[in-house]
C-alpha positions, 0 to 999 in steps of 0.5 A: 500499499502506498504511504498515501494510502496508509495515513499515520494513526494516532495511539489507540487510547486504552480501554477501561470500564471508566470514561476517560473523559467526564461525560464520556460512555463507559460503552466504547462506541455509545453516545454520552448520555449528556453532551459533552462541552464544546471545548472539550470537543474541539480538545479532542479533534485537535488531539486527533489531528496531532498526526495529520499531514499539514495543510499549510506551509508546502511541505506535502506535495499531494492532497493540498493545495495552499495559496499563502494568503490566510484572508483568502482561506479565512473568507472560504471558511466563512462562506462555507459556514454561511452554506453550511446548512443549505441543502443542494436538493432542491434549487427551487427551495434555495435561490441562492445555490442556483445564482451561486452555481451560475457564477462558478460555472460560468466562471470556468466556462470563460476560461475554457472555451464556452459551454454549460456545467455542472458544480461537483464534488470533485473530480471523480464526481465530474468525471462519473458524470462526463461518463453517464452523459456519453453513455446514454447520449450513445447507445450501443449493442453490448457493454459499452466501452472507455477508450483510456490512455495509460496515464488516465486517471483511475476515475474513469475505473471507478465511472466504468466499474459503477456504470457497467462499462469496460475500459480499452487501455492505449499505450503512451508514447516515450513521452508519456503523452497517449499516442493518438494513432493508437486511439484511434485503432482501439475505437469501436462500435461500442466506444461511447467516449474517448480520453485525454488529459491535460494534463496527466496526474503521474507526471505533468504531460499534456495528451495531445488534445487536438489530435485525439479529439479529432480522432474521436469526432472522425469516429463520431464518438464524444471525446473527454478532457480530464482537466481536473489538475490543470484547467485551473492553472493552464488558462492563467499561464497561458494568460501569463504568455506561456506556450501552453497546447490547446486542450478546452472546449474551443478544440474541436472534438472536444464535447465535455471537460472536468476541471477541479476548484479544490486543487489550482483554484484553491477553494476547499474540498469539494468544489469541481466543474464539468462543462459540456459543449452541448446542452444536450449532452448536460442534460445526460448527466442529469438523473429523474426519478418519478416512480414513487409517491414522494417528494419530486427527485431530480439531481445534476449530480451523484449526490441528492442531499449535500450541502451548498458549503463548497458551492459558496467557498468556491464562489467566494475564492474565485471572486477574492483571489481574482484573475491577477490572484490566479496569474501570479499563483500560477506562475509561481507555482510554475516557477518552482516546478521549473526550478524542482526540475533543474535542481533534480538534474543536479542531484545523481542517481535522480531523472525526472519522468517526461517534460511537464507542463504543468507544476507537476513533476515525477522523479524517478531513480536513474541507479539500481541501488537507489529506491524511491520508496526509501527516499519517501521514508527518508523524507517522511522522516524529515518531515516532508511528505513526497507521494509514491507512484507504483510501477505501471505500463513499463513506467518506473516506480517514481515521487510525484510533486505537486508544486503550488503557489507556496512551494518553497523549491530550495529547502525541498530540493534540500531535503531531497538530496539529503534523503536520497544520501540516506537511501543510497546507505541504506539500500533497497528494502529488504523483503523477506524471501517469498514474501512478494509471492506468498502474498499474491497466492493467498485467499484474501477471502479467507482472511478476516480484518483482524488476521489481515492487520496481523499480516500488515503488522509482519511488514512493518504497518501497525494499524493502532498505532505505534510510530510512522510506518516505513512504507518502502518495504510494502510499496516494493512488495506491491510494485512487485504484484500485478494490478488486479492484486495490489487493487485487492490488497488495498480494499483489505487494507481499507477494510482493516483500517476501519474495522 
């Protein structure tokens, strides 16, 4: 399990017959008879968060996006609370959500080639809706197919899994860009959607969107551009004078596009937009149900009842930062990425994969004795989180870096160089002989959560606490297993973690 999938857990509290906190129940899991004081609950929340990765400061190179502008974060939190209890289930009951969503979607459409869209909870939901729209707009005989580059986001696999579809992978070239010719060859009468990334998350590399969209259009198939990570940084880089290849709805053949605002839009989590070039395709994202005697059901997203907090926070963030602010943040992030690329070239044993077109950088090892998973562990022990990525389809294991407007690259490079020296001295992780093969042959269904927890402990992962996990052995084992086995193990890990 990669270290992003295995967060450090706080020490488990000792179980006693008497509540350890005034007002807490004696039976684990039971609610207190009388409500606990607010200060006590907030103090417990703070204690629980002590083991979390920091969300500010730039030392976590994945998951979090920090503007460095505290007044913007404070405003977003206030706006979130203002809309917290407003229910997006019924826009006729709460017209504020219509006004806010129109404003947010219009702002995104204005930068990304027009169209109309839907505000969603994140990139996965945006992609889910784009896939549903394509499936419903283009009925086929047999199982519908999605043509997806090998570097495409797993959200398309998730959408295919939920929606009864099939993913057809196409290879990428030596620069990790999707291959238009292979895409054309992969299209069949059952293809309902072709995908390109702008950029792909693993390496920050832009797929050739115009060529892939042209291939899709020639076959009469919709083309979705996954710009979840790049959609709100690439247009501002273009405005700042950088050469950004065409990728949005202005490109002929592109029929839909996803753009996350909780990434380079710097909004709190739960904010994304899916745009459609044609409003009739957008309507295929909707769901309505009238076969029951209750209230009218019509949903624009996968969720039904949901808080308008993320919508209010996204609207406030967009307007508080403004165009100039986004240009500055985009330029700062891209300059940081370029400095990281240059700095990696000066660290023996490392190389950058591909040519990043956005502030996303993947760093691999160039020498057999230097293991990137050990580098990640060494960096973590020095207060930095570098996201490990397993090998796939001939692409070597690597470390992913998302650079933002506050990334301070010099200390990052110093920590990386120091971690590399320590990792080189330590050598590759010692995987017990035969362990990977034994795990691959395991009948996971025969293990309950407790037995699987014991298995994790045998390779150094203690779900009950006990210090910061060293993940290099676990990642090395996973890296040697086929994707299907990796997936089965990750599912069992999640089940054991929450058991």
